[in-house]
N, C-alpha and C positions, 0 to 999 in steps of 0.2 A: 695314449694319444698326446698327452701333455708333453711327454718327453720328445716325441717326434716333432711336435710343433716348436718346441724350444730349440731343437737342433736345426730345424729349417730357418727359424729366425736368426740363429747364430751364424749360419752359413751365409744368409742374405746380408747380415751386418758386416761380415768379413768382406764380401764383394762390394758392399756399399763404401766401406772405408778405403778399399783399393781404388774405387771410382773417385772418391774425394781427393785422394793423393794425386792421381793422374790428371784430374781436372785442374787441380791447383798448379801442377807443373805446366799445364797447357796455357796458363795465364801469361807466361813469358812471351809467347808469340805475338799477341796483340800489342803488348807493350813495346816490343821491338818494332812492330809495324808502325806504331804511332811515333816512334822516335827517329825515324829515318831522316837524315838531314836533307835539306832541299838541294844541296850541292851535287848530290849523286845524280839527280835527274835534271840538273840544270842544262846539260848538254844534249838532252833528248830532242830529237828532230820533231818539228811540228807535223810533218807528214806521216809519222809513224803512229798509226791509229791503233795498233795492236797492243801497245804498252799502256799500262795504267799510269795516270798522273800521280803526283805526290799527294794531292788532296784526296783522290780516290782511295789510295792506300791507307791514308790516315783515317778516313771515314770507315773503311772496312775494319781497321784495327779497333776503332771505338765500338763498332757493332759487335765484333768478336769479344771484346772485353766485357761488354754488357751481357752477352750470351753466356760467357763462362761464369760470371758472377751469379747469374740467375741459376745456372746448373749447379753450382756449389751450394747455393741456398736450398735448392730442392733436395739435393742429396743429404744435406744436414738434417732437414726436416724429416725425410724418410728414415734416417738413422734414429732420430729421437722417437718417432712413432713406433718403430720396430722395438726399441728398448721398452717403451711403455706397454706395448702389446705383450711382450715377453714377460714383463713383470706382472701383468694382470692375469696370468695363467694360474697363479697360486693365491688368489685372494678369497677363495671359497665362496664366491658369489657368482651369479650369472652376469657376466660382463662381456657381451658379444660385440659391442661397438668397436673396440680396438681391432678385433679380428676382421670385421667387415671392412674397416678402413684399410687394413693390410691386404685384403683380397683386392680391393680397388687399386691400391698401389701396385700390387703384383700383376694385375692385368696390363698396366702401362709400363711396368718396370721389371723387377726381378721375379723370376719364376719361383724362387725360394720363398719370397714373401707371400705369393699366391698359395702355395702348398701349405705354408705355415699358418696362414689365415684360415684355410679350410680345415686343417687339423685342429686348430684352436677352437673353431666353432663346434666341431664334433666333440672335442673334449669338454666344452662347456655344457653341451646338451647331455652328454653321458654323466657328468657330475650331478646335474639337476635331476636326472632320473634315478640316481642312487646306484648306478652300476660301478663295479670295482674295476680299476685299471691294473 
């Protein structure tokens, strides 16, 4: 069970790293939105209500930038917690808290973390009952 849990955590970490890379690449779009010069929209007609104004685009860019930064922080925390949970599989003690945390993260995020957490809990219980793997 420990090996299966370790594999699930590793697969989840790979997808997590891919998510961090793509989210970091996505940070370019809000920066571009915030740096649009006012001259581009200077000739916009006042009667055209369907187009966004420069101020609205810049506010949207700031909101997207904040959202992307928060997403990157969450992904990094998930990666650190997955590494911690994977390392706690071999400590020869009953340590279920990291696996419960990974189950919670798995419910809201990666299915691999959910399965890895469940298998980690089973492995911890089997180890304490003296069963051989």
